[in-house]
C-alpha positions in Angstrom: -101.4 151.2 52.4 -100.5 148.0 54.3 -100.5 147.8 58.0 -97.9 145.6 59.7 -97.6 144.0 63.2 -94.9 141.9 64.8 -95.5 139.4 67.5 -92.6 138.1 69.5 -92.8 134.8 71.5 -90.0 133.7 73.8 -89.4 130.2 75.0 -86.7 128.9 77.3 -84.9 125.7 77.0 -84.9 123.3 80.0 -83.0 120.2 81.0 -85.0 117.3 79.5 -84.5 114.3 77.4 -87.2 115.6 75.0 -85.3 117.5 72.3 -88.6 118.8 70.9 -90.0 120.3 74.1 -89.9 123.9 72.8 -91.7 122.9 69.5 -94.4 121.1 71.5 -94.9 123.9 74.0 -95.0 126.7 71.4 -97.4 125.0 68.9 -100.5 125.9 70.8 -99.5 129.5 71.6 -98.5 130.2 68.0 -101.8 128.8 66.8 -103.6 131.0 69.2 -101.7 134.1 68.0 -102.5 133.2 64.4 -106.2 132.8 65.1 -106.2 136.1 67.0 -104.6 138.1 64.2 -106.8 136.5 61.5 -109.9 137.6 63.3 -108.5 141.2 63.1 -108.1 140.9 59.3 -104.3 140.2 59.3 -102.5 137.4 57.4 -99.2 135.9 58.3 -96.5 137.4 56.0 -93.3 136.0 57.4 -91.7 134.3 60.3 -88.2 134.2 61.8 -86.5 132.7 64.8 -83.3 133.2 66.7 -81.7 131.8 69.8 -79.8 133.6 72.6 -78.5 131.7 75.5 -81.2 129.3 76.6 -84.0 131.3 75.0 -85.6 130.9 71.5 -87.3 134.0 70.1 -90.0 133.4 67.5 -91.1 136.4 65.4 -94.4 136.4 63.6 -94.9 139.2 61.0 -98.5 140.0 60.0 -99.9 142.3 57.4 -103.3 143.8 56.6 -104.2 145.7 53.4 
């Protein structure tokens, strides 16, 4: 039976001329989460993202057999 985990990361928009500031900020943290779960035997199964107000929610779905 497979085991699943969901990791949610939240980033807030700020006033800046850099339209890619969330992507730049989140890149390192997402990579850290990926490395953390791989060490535990999980693999990334899917991703999703949504926005609400000034926040961006990134969902990482992991599975382990």
